[in-house]
C-alpha positions as CSV (number, residue, x, y, z in Angstrom):
1,M,8.6,30.6,24.1
2,D,6.8,32.6,21.4
3,D,5.3,30.5,18.5
4,V,6.2,32.7,15.6
5,G,4.5,31.8,12.3
6,G,3.0,28.6,13.5
7,D,6.4,26.8,13.4
8,R,5.8,24.4,16.3
9,D,8.1,21.5,15.3
10,G,11.1,23.6,14.3
11,S,11.1,22.4,10.7
12,G,10.7,25.9,9.3
13,I,7.6,24.8,7.2
14,D,4.2,26.2,7.9
15,A,2.2,22.9,7.7
16,P,-0.6,21.7,9.9
17,P,0.6,19.3,12.6
18,G,0.5,15.7,11.5
19,A,0.3,16.5,7.8
20,A,3.4,14.5,7.0
21,R,2.2,11.6,9.1
22,R,-1.1,11.5,7.2
23,M,0.6,11.5,3.8
24,S,2.9,8.6,4.8
25,A,-0.1,6.6,6.1
26,W,-1.8,7.1,2.7
27,M,1.4,6.0,0.9
28,I,1.6,2.9,3.1
29,L,-2.0,2.1,2.4
30,A,-1.5,2.4,-1.3
31,V,1.6,0.2,-1.3
32,V,-0.2,-2.5,0.8
33,T,-3.2,-2.4,-1.6
34,A,-1.0,-2.7,-4.6
35,A,0.9,-5.6,-3.1
36,L,-2.4,-7.4,-2.3
37,L,-3.6,-6.8,-5.8
38,V,-0.4,-8.2,-7.3
39,C,-0.5,-11.3,-5.1
40,C,-4.2,-12.0,-5.8
41,C,-3.7,-11.6,-9.5
42,S,-0.6,-13.8,-9.7
43,A,-2.5,-16.5,-7.6
44,A,-5.4,-16.3,-10.0
45,V,-3.1,-16.6,-13.0
46,G,-1.3,-19.6,-11.4
47,L,-4.6,-21.3,-10.8
48,V,-5.8,-20.8,-14.4
49,I,-2.5,-22.2,-15.7
50,A,-2.7,-25.2,-13.4
51,W,-6.3,-25.8,-14.4
52,S,-5.5,-25.6,-18.1
53,A,-2.5,-27.9,-17.6
54,G,-4.9,-30.5,-16.1
55,L,-3.6,-30.5,-12.6
56,F,-7.0,-30.3,-11.1
57,H,-8.7,-32.9,-13.3
58,A,-9.4,-36.4,-11.9
59,A,-6.8,-39.0,-13.0
60,S,-8.4,-41.7,-15.1
């Protein structure tokens, strides 16, 4: 039961506990942010195209 070299999880890598979990959390946050940015930009482009096509103008 001797903790040699700080290898607590048996992975053989001297890394602080939870380092991999924090990195994946940042990656998930980056992917979600990028997805929201793409969705918002595509919605804005769609609204501009619809406006320029006259879909929001009052019918006369």
